[in-house]
C-alpha positions in Angstrom: -18.6 -5.4 11.2 -19.1 -6.8 7.7 -16.6 -9.4 6.4 -15.8 -11.6 3.3 -14.3 -14.9 3.4 -12.3 -16.4 0.4 -11.3 -19.9 1.1 -7.8 -20.9 0.0 -6.8 -17.2 -0.4 -4.7 -15.0 2.1 -5.5 -11.1 1.6 -2.4 -8.9 1.3 -3.5 -5.6 0.2 -7.1 -3.8 0.1 -7.9 -0.6 -1.6 -11.2 1.1 -2.2 -12.1 2.7 -5.3 -11.5 6.4 -5.8 -14.6 6.6 -7.8 -17.2 4.0 -6.1 -17.3 4.2 -2.4 -18.7 0.6 -1.9 -16.3 -0.9 -4.5 -13.2 -2.7 -2.9 -10.2 -4.5 -4.6 -8.2 -7.2 -2.6 -5.0 -8.7 -3.9 -4.6 -12.1 -2.4 -2.4 -15.3 -2.6 -2.6 -19.0 -2.0 -0.2 -20.6 0.8 0.6 -17.4 2.3 2.2 -16.3 -0.9 5.1 -18.8 -0.7 3.7 -21.0 -3.5 0.7 -21.2 -5.8 -1.2 -18.7 -7.5 -3.0 -15.3 -6.9 -6.6 -13.8 -7.2 -7.5 -10.2 -7.5 -11.1 -10.0 -5.8 -13.2 -7.1 -6.6 -15.8 -6.9 -3.7 -18.7 -4.7 -3.1 -20.0 -3.6 0.3 -23.6 -3.8 0.8 -26.1 -2.8 3.7 -25.7 -6.2 5.1 -22.4 -7.8 3.9 -19.7 -7.7 1.4 -20.1 -9.8 -1.8 -18.0 -10.7 -4.5 -18.4 -9.0 -7.6 -15.5 -10.5 -10.0 -12.4 -12.4 -9.5 -9.5 -12.9 -11.9 -6.7 -15.4 -11.2 -2.8 -15.0 -11.7 -0.2 -17.6 -11.9 1.7 -16.4 -9.0 0.8 -14.7 -5.7 -0.4 -11.1 -5.8 0.8 -8.8 -3.0 -0.5 -5.4 -3.8 -3.2 -3.4 -5.8 -3.9 0.1 -6.8 -6.8 1.7 -8.6 -6.5 3.7 -11.7 -7.0 7.4 -10.9 -8.6 8.2 -14.3 -10.6 4.9 -15.2 -12.9 3.4 -12.6 -12.6 -0.1 -14.1 -8.8 -0.3 -14.1 -6.4 -1.8 -11.6 -2.7 -2.8 -11.4 -1.4 -5.6 -9.2 2.1 -6.7 -8.1 3.0 -10.3 -8.4 5.4 -12.7 -6.9 6.9 -13.3 -10.4 8.4 -9.8 -10.6 5.7 -8.7 -13.1 2.7 -5.9 -12.8 -0.6 -6.8 -14.0 -3.2 -4.2 -15.5 -6.9 -5.3 -15.3 -9.9 -4.0 -16.8 -13.1 -5.2 -14.6 -15.2 -4.2 -17.3 -13.3 -6.6 -19.6 -14.7 -10.3 -19.3 -11.2 -11.5 -19.6 -9.9 -8.9 -16.9 -6.2 -8.8 -18.0 -5.1 -6.0 -20.3 -1.5 -6.1 -20.0 1.6 -7.6 -18.1 4.4 -5.2 -17.5 7.8 -7.1 -17.0 11.1 -5.5 -15.7 11.6 -6.5 -11.9 13.6 -9.7 -11.3 11.9 -10.5 -7.8 8.6 -10.2 -6.1 6.8 -6.9 -6.6 5.4 -6.1 -3.0 4.1 -2.5 -3.7 2.2 -0.7 -6.5 0.6 2.7 -6.4 -0.9 5.2 -9.0 0.0 8.7 -9.2 -2.5 11.0 -7.6 -1.5 14.4 -8.9 -2.7 15.8 -12.1 0.7 16.4 -13.4 1.3 12.7 -14.6 -0.4 9.1 -15.1 2.2 6.9 -13.7 2.4 3.7 -11.6 5.4 3.1 -9.3 6.5 -0.5 -8.1 8.7 -1.5 -5.3 10.4 -4.8 -5.4 12.4 -7.5 -3.4 15.3 -6.8 -6.4 15.9 -3.5 -4.3 14.7 -1.3 -7.3 11.8 1.0 -7.5 10.5 1.2 -11.3 8.1 3.8 -12.7 5.9 2.8 -15.4 3.5 4.4 -18.0 0.5 2.2 -17.8 -1.4 3.9 -20.8 1.7 3.0 -23.2 2.7 0.1 -21.0 6.2 1.2 -20.8 8.8 1.3 -18.3 9.8 5.2 -17.8 12.6 4.8 -14.9 14.4 2.3 -12.7 15.7 3.7 -9.5 18.4 2.2 -7.4 19.8 3.2 -3.9 18.1 1.0 -1.4 20.3 -1.7 0.0 17.5 -4.1 1.0 14.1 -5.2 -0.1 11.5 -2.5 -0.9 8.3 -3.1 0.7 6.4 0.3 0.2 6.3 2.8 -2.6 3.8 5.6 -2.2 3.4 8.6 -4.5 3.3 12.2 -3.0 -0.2 13.4 -3.3 1.0 17.0 -3.6 4.3 17.1 -5.6 4.4 15.6 -9.3 6.8 13.0 -10.0 7.6 12.4 -6.4 7.3 9.4 -4.4 8.5 7.7 -1.1 9.8 4.3 -0.5 10.6 2.3 2.5 12.9 -0.7 2.7 14.4 -3.5 4.7 17.6 -1.5 4.9 15.8 0.9 7.6 15.7 3.9 5.2 12.8 5.9 4.0 13.7 7.6 0.6 12.2 10.4 -1.4 12.8 10.3 -5.1 12.4 12.3 -7.9 11.5 10.9 -11.1 12.1 13.7 -13.4 15.8 13.8 -12.1 16.0 10.0 -11.9 17.5 10.4 -8.3 17.0 10.0 -4.7 16.4 13.4 -3.1 16.5 12.5 0.6 17.6 9.2 2.4 16.3 9.1 6.2 17.8 6.4 8.5 14.1 6.1 10.0 14.3 2.9 12.0 17.2 0.5 13.0 14.9 -2.3 11.7 13.1 -3.3 8.3 10.4 -0.7 7.4 7.3 -2.3 5.8 5.2 0.6 5.0 5.1 4.3 4.6 2.6 6.9 3.7 2.5 10.7 2.8 0.3 13.0 4.8 -2.6 14.2 2.9 -2.5 18.0 4.2 1.2 18.5 4.5 3.6 18.1 1.6 6.5 17.6 4.1 5.1 14.9 6.4 5.3 11.1 6.1 4.8 8.1 8.4 6.7 4.9 8.6 5.7 1.5 10.4 8.7 -1.0 11.0 9.3 -4.2 12.4 10.5 -2.6 15.7 6.5 -2.1 16.3 6.8 1.7 16.1 5.3 4.0 13.9 7.5 7.4 13.3 6.1 10.6 11.9 8.8 12.6 9.9 9.1 16.2 8.7 11.5 16.2 5.7 12.7 19.8 6.3 14.3 18.3 9.8 15.1 14.6 9.7 17.2 14.5 12.7 14.4 13.2 14.9 10.8 12.0 14.0 8.0 14.8 15.1 6.4 11.7 16.9 6.9 8.2 17.6 4.1 5.8 18.5 4.2 2.4 20.2 1.6 -0.1 21.2 1.8 -2.8 18.6 3.3 -6.0 19.9 4.5 -7.3 16.6 5.8 -5.8 13.3 3.6 -3.2 11.6 2.8 -4.2 8.3 0.9 -1.2 6.8 0.2 2.5 7.7 -2.1 4.9 6.1 -2.9 8.7 6.7 -6.5 9.8 7.2 -7.9 11.5 4.2 -10.0 13.6 6.5 -8.0 14.6 9.5 -4.4 16.0 9.3 -2.7 14.3 12.4 -4.9 11.1 12.4 -3.5 7.6 10.8 -4.3 4.0 11.1 -1.7 1.0 11.2 -2.4 -2.7 11.0 0.1 -5.4 12.4 1.2 -9.0 12.7 -0.4 -8.7 16.2 -3.7 -9.1 14.6 -5.1 -5.5 15.4 -5.6 -2.4 13.6 -5.0 0.8 15.6 -6.0 4.5 15.2 -3.7 7.2 16.3 -3.3 10.9 16.5 0.2 12.1 16.8 -0.8 15.6 17.9 -2.1 14.4 21.1 -0.4 13.4 24.2 -2.3 9.9 24.3 -1.6 9.3 20.7 -3.4 5.8 20.6 -7.1 6.3 20.0 -8.5 3.1 19.5 -7.5 -0.5 19.0 -9.7 -2.9 16.8 -9.3 -6.7 17.6 -11.5 -8.3 15.4 -8.9 -10.2 13.3 -7.6 -13.7 14.3 -4.5 -13.8 11.9 -1.8 -11.1 10.7 -3.5 -8.0 9.2 -1.6 -7.1 6.0 -4.0 -4.8 4.4 -5.6 -1.6 5.2 -7.3 1.4 3.5 -9.5 4.7 4.5 -12.5 4.9 2.4 -12.2 8.7 0.6 -16.1 9.0 0.6 -16.9 7.8 4.0 -15.4 9.6 7.0 -13.7 7.2 9.4 -14.5 3.9 7.4 -11.5 1.6 7.2 -11.3 -1.6 5.4 -8.8 -4.1 6.5 -7.6 -7.6 5.1 -6.0 -10.4 6.8 -4.8 -13.8 5.5 -8.6 -15.2 5.5 -11.0 -12.4 5.7 -11.3 -9.1 4.0 
């Protein structure tokens, strides 16, 4: 197992470049994001270790990061000051633009994956999800409906202008940007939902991970009951991700210091538990280029 330590920084999110299999972005903060600044770390996996390529500081904590889907040098982060930051790793200054619109912390950012549009969605503690045009640096839409903090906003990999959000109000919502409305609200957990993700092989399937320590798989065509429920974590689930290679396989990370792999189609759903972290695990991503490789971030180690 390779790792990278950044003294004085706590990792909140990691994402592997969709273009370069060895390049990783990490959003980090000082003092657990409560105070201080944040740093965007660009890392490279090498044969023996993980090394720092570039770092860019921001004046508040950074809680999430997403790579551009059409420019290998561009990233977007979400900050504790309510803004989104657009970065260009090929630019010595790094920062290209700041997008302002949220009134509280931005906890989630995601770049659209379909070819139908080129948009970024953000979710905030101000209970709103906002859609941005990163090329024009404009706000496209502001969507309201959640009654709690939005922790996760994820574009559908299948349907243009469609994203899902997970909130502290216990609901999973599916939104239509063109209509400017919520198409579906699922009371998915009786607890705060900290993460959600879409299945890469089925446009109707999503997963949620919550403070109640459970993961639930949902089919939007019948939301009365989850397709599957997975238990095993002993503390809140911070992030969930579907595998890009296997339809029913997913990974989760938790405040119980573990990363777990699941296959919800099996009777014994838990496939593996990794216990190499010694603090809260907040970030998680599958490598699109290397089957079964997962990157995770905790509060001191990537």
